[in-house]
C-alpha angles and dihedrals in degrees: 000000000000117000140173124238122192118236141170115281116262089199131014130210127232124306114292096023119121117220134187115206128191150128128266104219114205138154112278089226115025090202087065104039091168090061131086121319128218133209120228117192123225133180116206111198117195121218116237089225108109088202093051119154117256094233111084126197116245118203131190127176132251133228094081092260103036119130114245102204109074096073086070088079091067100030092104089067092056130080093240092091095048096090108004145024126271130221125195111197126192114221120230115274096019128120104286096031119108105260107021119194098224123138131189126219110059094105093050092047090053091049091053090049093055091047092049094042093244129138112281088207091057089050090053090051090052090051090050090052093051092047092053092051091049094051094045089049087058090056096252117154102221092192089065095068106083145103096276092057094042092051089052089049090057092050091046089052092050090051094045091051090046094233112166098187125026141174116217123212126191142161131211107326092009089056086065089043092056089050088054090052091052091048095052103031108024102151101089102031115113099181146339127231108196121182116194089336125199105210118215091236090063117084097206098194088065086060109025099101090046091050091050091047094048094051093044092049090052089057097041093051098039095096135049091281114074099208101169096092091053091046091050095048096046098044091044087056091056094074107133094358125129131191133196133221130188107233132185115220123212091259090060098255118136114222137177112237127189126222139168144169096318093056092049091048089049088057091052092044093054091049092050089058096049121083093220097032094057089067090058095052100095092051092044091053090047091052093046095051089047090056095254101120103119098100091052092046090051090054088049092055090044084062094046094051095046094046109092091157129134145216135286108226088191091059091050094047091050096048095043093049099037105034117011092044088064103033128113109234090201092057090049091052093048089067090064092050095052094037104039089165088071099040116139095014120129111210089180124050088221111069139148098288090050092053092048086061091045110053112187135161113268118244119257112291092232090063089061094057127092118240138187125250140168096204110124112261131187112204123194126190137171118228089217096044109133095190112040104027122204089255088075089064090049090055092048091046089056089062101031101066096189097049131120123206124216116195113196094198100196099037136087135218116342103013097153097059097032104052137067089233091055090050090057091051092048091052092049092048095048090049092056115002094183095053120100115249123222127239119244135192109307091356119095122196114201 
């Protein structure tokens, strides 16, 4: 039986705000209620408004694998607390959950691979294998960390807190998670706020290279110089080629490191996801196709050799049970055939070889299916988003008949929750979810 336990607050809101902190305690696997239980932290922040509405906003983070609690530290500067309470809820397996599914070692293994001129992908797979054995050795059921269970966790928290009407807010993966909550437990949901959502009915690995290419093309062709043809020609020519750079490690040793197309694409990918870096992309591509990539490659290896980070087993379990379990390998491979300039590049750190080392039970087939709803939904998308393209919001809008789409034309992933303009739209939407919003400069409502 689910229950709530009070606990000290891991984060606190601004001065003068009252917060209740605790754990939702549930079975790790609801099919085995007599088995181990897990504890999922939440922070319930109360609005100062004595006339606040009775329908709080519940937020949980994206990724999958990102912690949901830290935004509480800045929530007092947002409009969300103006008229209603706010709940931050940590998904099972993420950082502050008990247990979390985090493993050390991936960064170190990749460093060793580069130094020994081995495949960094093979090093990552070895780290995945070690992580799985560690977690299984702790008695963790890796098949219990998925969208079906997380959706049930959110419903259990709503029931335990005796909330009769609730607004659900998610970003990226958790946008799809909130759609799954609505699908399974629709009775008490007032509205959804979904920023750059990845719907469950989309198998993103079948589209990731195309998404990356589409966003990159938008940037490379935005000025007077149309750079895409040169980018395509040069990066297609890199098939099977390897380059070398002399690199100085922190201990003073000089080593020769090899790199190729995947490393160069990783540089472009990181810039495409950075607000300042995206402005540099046309010049970086010009330099690369002219054979002047060394300074960027050095920065790339600076990142490799300062990253001692690890893996999120929760992220792997979710991707492997939600996405890869239902994906078409042939459709994934077709992307490399029609976009040879991206062949061999992994946009996502969870791919087919990872999931073959991480066998988990697929989520319920019904969770993967689209469905119709008239619940009010606010959908945000960035025109330069290389992960969850605006077309995903178009697909959601087709099924959610009372939804509104916001396109932030010059922004990237997560523009609705991470901008002042988005905050204004969220406030207006929550105040009257059925009322039509108005377009503003560089933001299209449709």
